[in-house]
N, C-alpha and C positions, 0 to 999 in steps of 0.2 A: 504493500500500500504506500501511498504518497508519504513523504517524510513529515513527521509530526512538527518539525521546526517550521515548515511552510505554513501549516495550520496555525501554529502559535503566533507567527508574525502577522498573519492576517487578522487574528483575533485582537492583537494589540492595536491595530488600526481601526477596528470596528467600534463605532460609537455605541452600539446596542448589544450585540451578541458577544458574550465573553467566554462562553463555554460550549465547545462542540465535543460531545462525548460519544466515542465510537467503540464498538466491541461486539463480541458474539455472546448472546444470551445475557444481556445486561439489563433487561427490563426490571429485574428485582432491585437494581441499584437506584431506580428513580425516586423512591421516597427519601432516601438519604440525601440525594442531590437537592431535592426540593427543600428539605428541612434545613440544609446548610445555607441555602441562598434565599429562602423565604421563611426564615425562622419564625415560629409561632403562628403561621398562617394556615388556613384551611385550603385544601385543594379541591378544584372542580374538574373532574375528568370529562372531557367533551369528545365524543366520537359519533360515528354513524354505525349502522348495523354491521357493515363490513369491517370497519376498522376496530370495532369493539371485539369482534372475533379474532382479528389479526393480532391485536396487542392490548386493546383497551381493558379487557377483562383481567388480563395478567397484571397490568399496571394498577388497576383498582384494587385487586386482591393484595398486591404487594403493599399498597398504602395502608389497607386495613390491617394486615399482618404486623406492620411496623408501628401501628397505633397512631398514625398521622391522620388528623381529621380530614375526611374526604366525602365529597358528594359526586354524583355523576349525572350527565345528561347525554342521551343517545338520540340523535336525529332519527325520527321514524320514516322520513321520506326516502324513496329510492333515488331521486334526483333533487338537488337543491342548489341554489346559486347565491352569490354574495350580493343580493339586491336588498331593497329596503325592508321587505317583509322579514327576511331572515336576520338582518342586522338588528332590527328592533327586538326580535325574539331573543337573540343572543344577549343583547344588552339587559333585557329583563331577567333572564336566567342568571347571568353573572351577578347582577345587583341583588337578586333575592338570595343567592347562595352566600354572598359576602365572602367570596373566595378568590384565590389566585388560580387562573386557568392553566390546566395541563391539556393542551390540544393533542389528540391522538388521531393522526390522519395525515392527509397531504394538502392538496391545493385549496379547495373551498373551505374545509374545516379550519385550516390554519388561517386563511384570510379572515374568516368570520371571528375567530378567536383574537387575532391581533387587532382588528378594528374595535371589538368590544373592550379589550384590555386597554386600548388607547383611550376610548371614551371614559373608562373608569380610572384613568390616570395611574395604571399599574403595569408592571412587567408580567411576562408569562413564560411558560415553558412548553416546548413542543416535542412530542415523541413521534418520529416519522414511521410511516408504515409502508412506504414505497419510495424508491429513488426515481420519482416521476415528475417532479417540478423543481423550478429554480427559486421558488419564493419562500422556502422554509425560513431562511435567515434574513430575508429582506425586511426593510422597514415600510415598504410599500405594499398595498393591497389592491388588487384589481376588483373594482365594483361596477355595478350598473347604476348610472345616475338616473334621475327622474325622467329623462328623455329616452332612456334605453341605451345610451352610449356607454361603452366600456372605458373607464378611466382608472388611472393609477393614482391612489391617494396616499399621502404620507401618513403613517400611523406609528406604531412602535414595533421594533424587532423583538423576537424572543430573547430573553436573557440566556437561556439554555436550550440547545438543540441536542437531542439524543437520537442516535442512529444505531439500532441493533442490527448487525449485519445478517443475523439469522432471519429476522423478520423481513428485512429488505430483500434478501435473496429468495424468500418464499412468496413474495408478491407476484401477482399475475405478470407473465412475461411481457404482455402488451403495455403494462404500466411502466416497466423498466425501459422498454424500447422507447416509450414516449419521453421519459426522462433523458435518455441518451440524445434524442432528437432535440430536446429543449436545450441541452448543454451545447450540442453542435451548432445550434442557431447563433451562438456567440461569435462564430467564425465570420459570417458575412456582416453581422451587426458591428463587429470591430472594424471591418473595412469601411462601413458607412460612417462610423465615428471619425475615421481618418478624414473623410470628406468634410464632415461638419467642422472638424478641427481646422482644416486649411481655409474653409469659408470664414472661420472665426465665430460661428454661431454657438458651438458647444466645444470649447477647447478640451483636449484630452487631459484628464486629471491623473497624474502619474501614479499616485498610490492606488487608486481604483483600477487603473489599467494593469498595473503589475499583479495585483491580487487576482484579477480575472484572467489575464492572458499569458502570464509567464509560464504556466504549466498546463495550459489548455490542450496543446497537442498531445502531451503525455497522458492526460486524463481521458482523451478520446482514442487512444492508440490501440485498444484491444476490444473492438466490438464483438469479436468471436467469444471472448471470455465472458463478456456481459451477457451475450445470448445464451451461453451455457449455464448461466446462473452461478458463476464463480463468486463466492462471498467477498473475496478481496477486490475483484474487479468492480463489483457492484458497490462496494464500500468506497472505492476511488471515485466512481460516478457520483455517489452521494456527496462526497467531499467537494467535487467540482461544482455541483449544484449549490452547495452551501457557500462556497467561495464566491459564487455569482451573487448570492444574496448579500454577502458582506461588501462586495464591490459596489452594489447598489446603495447600501447604507452609507458608504464613504462618499459616494457621488451625490447622495440625496436625490437620486434619480434612477430610472431604469436604463439610462443611456448605456452603461457598460454591458447590458445583457440583452437588449432588444432594439430592433429598428424595423425595417420594412417587412422582414420575414414574419414577425409577430402580427403585423397588421392584416395579413391574409387570414389569420386565425380570428382576429377581432371582427373582421367583416363577417365571417361565418357565424360567430357568436351573436352578433347584433341582428343578423337575419334569421336567427333561431334555426340554423341549418341542422338537419338530421339525415343520417344515412341508415337505411334499414330500420327506421323508427327510433334511432338512438342518436343523442348528441355525440359527436366525436371528441376524443380527448384533446386537450390543449396541445400536447406534444405531437400528436399525429397531424393536427392541422398545421402546426408550426413546421413540421417536417416538410410538407409540401411547399410552404413559403420559403423555407431555407434552400431547398433544391432550386426553386425558381430564382432566388437572388443569386445563387452560385452560377446559374446559367446566364443571368444578366451580367455578372462580373466577367465570366468567360468572354463574352462578346465585347464588353467594355474595354478589357485589357488588350484586345486586338487593335484598338484605335490609337492614333497618335495625336494627342491633344496639344502637342507643342506647335502644331500648325493651325490651331483653332483661330478662326476669324472673329475676334472678339467684337470688333465694330459691327459686323453683320449680326451677331447674336444680340447685341444691345439694341440695335435698331429694330429688331423683330420682337423685343421683349414687351409683353402686354402690360397694360395698366392694372392697378389693383381692382378697379371696377370690372374689367374684362375677366380677370381671374375669379372674382367673386361670382360673376354671372356663369362662368364655366362650371364652377363648383356647384352652384344651385341647380344647373341643368343635369349634371351627372348624378347628383344625389336626390333628384326630385321624387323618385319612387322608393327611396331608401327609408327604413324605419326611423332613422334620425336625419331628416332631410336637410337640416342646416349645419350638419357636422362639418362637411367639407368647406362651407363658407366660413365657419368659425375658425377652422384651423389654417386655411390659406390666408386669412386676414392676419393671423398671428405671425406666420412665417414669410409673408410676402416681403420682397426687397425691391427698392426702386432701381431704376436702370443703372444709375451710377454705382450703387452697391454691387449689382450683378456684374458690372464691368470690373470692379476690383476683385470680386470672387473669381471670375473666369481668368483674369490676368494672373492671379496667384497660381491657379491650376496650370495654366499654359507655361508660365515661367518655371514652375517646379515639377513639370510633368514627369521627368525622368526619375526623380527621387520619390514622388508620390506613387507612381506606377510600381516601383520596386518595393515600396512599403506595403502596398495593397497585395501585390503578388506574394509577399512573405506572410501575409495574414490569411487571405481567403483560400478556400479549397476549390479545386475544379468541380464542375458538375459531376464528372465521372467518378472522382474520388469520393465525393459525398454520397453519391448514389450507391457505390459499392459498400460503404460503411453502413448505410441505412439498410441495405439488403441483408447484410450479415447480421445486424442486430435485430431485424424484424420490424423496422419502422417502415412507413409508406415510402415507396419509390416512384410514385406517380399520383396525380390527382385522382385517377380511377380507384385507387386503393381506399379513398374516403368518399367515393361515389360522385366525384366531380368529373365533368368533361374538360378537355383542354380549352375548349371555347369558353366555358364558364370561368376557368382560371384566368384566361386572357382578359375577359370582361371585368375581372376584379382589379386589374392593374391600375386603371385611372382612379379608382376609389382609394387604393393603397397610397398612391402618390399624394393624395389630398387629405388623408385621414388624420394625420398628426402634424403638429407644428414642427416636429423634429426633421432636420435636413437629412435627405437620403440620396441614394444613387439616382433615383428617378428625378429628383429635383435638379441635380447636376445635368442630367440629360435634357430636361426642359430648358434650362438656361443655355446649354451648349447647342441646342437645336438638333439633337440627335435622338430624342425620345422615340419618335415614330420608327426610326430605323432600328433602334435597339429592340423595341418590342417585336418588330417584324423578324428580326434575326432569331429571336428565341422561339417564336411561335410559327414562323414560316418554314419553307422547305429547307430541310437539313438542320433545323433548330432543335434544341433539346426537347421542346414541347411542340414539335411540328403538328399542326392541325391538318388532318387528312381531309 
């Protein structure tokens, strides 16, 4: 497994999470951990029906056996989401219990528990049940706002994260594959951060960058072991996902962990997309977005932007009003029709700012291209890794056609104020050709 010194260094930088406890068959240690860091407090074990069976019951029994005051709440629903109904319920349950939360689960349970703990002004503890998401140790929680848009809100990170490798290795293989895809998504996300950095909109934060990316290749290097259920490999995957959360804490933003590839998933979530009657996992949706962005980067890196005609690009640059009108037209039948308008208004730059951005790209193209090439994986490499680990290797694997995927691209470009590769393509006048190369004849997602 990855060197403990790497974990310790990351936790030193973390403003919220200070303990990442890993090991095999360590659920019985949770009461002692809780009592040490929440002395004299009552615990509230929060789980759903599946995570209760996976670890919640054992954690609860351990608290009872150790004489630590404890209550429990098990969500009865088969599916639930971090929207207002469940946030209010969680707030009420935590308030009535007068306890510190011990979340037992993964994405939604953890997000609800961190939101409620934040609302009650207290820290909490999480016991992971699958290496399936990158949000365990983040201070952000993804929620649905009143309009139905998915937003990342700053809350509180868990003080303690517990990963029992026996439990993690026993999780359904598709959940582990989803976690692997979520970790791999950081590869193109990091490349897009480089673009935002040279634009000057979101400069790279060295501490967050090093926590997230210094060991990412190493953590993704053995998809075959992850697929085989090797506890050490799954432990490393969980550490990588946890380091991602720490990087987000340091940055006070999801910038180190996500960009365009995650927006494909957000699109599907906001349109309440189901395949075979079921919502698809975050990681599986992100896998398709990740492959798509790797394909875009493959084509982008074939270009020579040192010859870019900046004057021509600036002359063709639309006004804010034109961009707002374009966004309203694209989103007119979307469940959140003003989302694109809101976000493009935030990230729009005037013509002279675009001139400065494109000039920096042009003048630094050789070094920028080399940095991006050192960061991003080719479509073929990412495809092979996902195939090995059991993650989706095409939109068809989650029930989408390639045409549907192509139609999502304009939404993705406009969905978040964060600068991405598609924004550079818009500014540089090669957006249409880039999309055509990926979805046209010979492209990674050729539409027949």
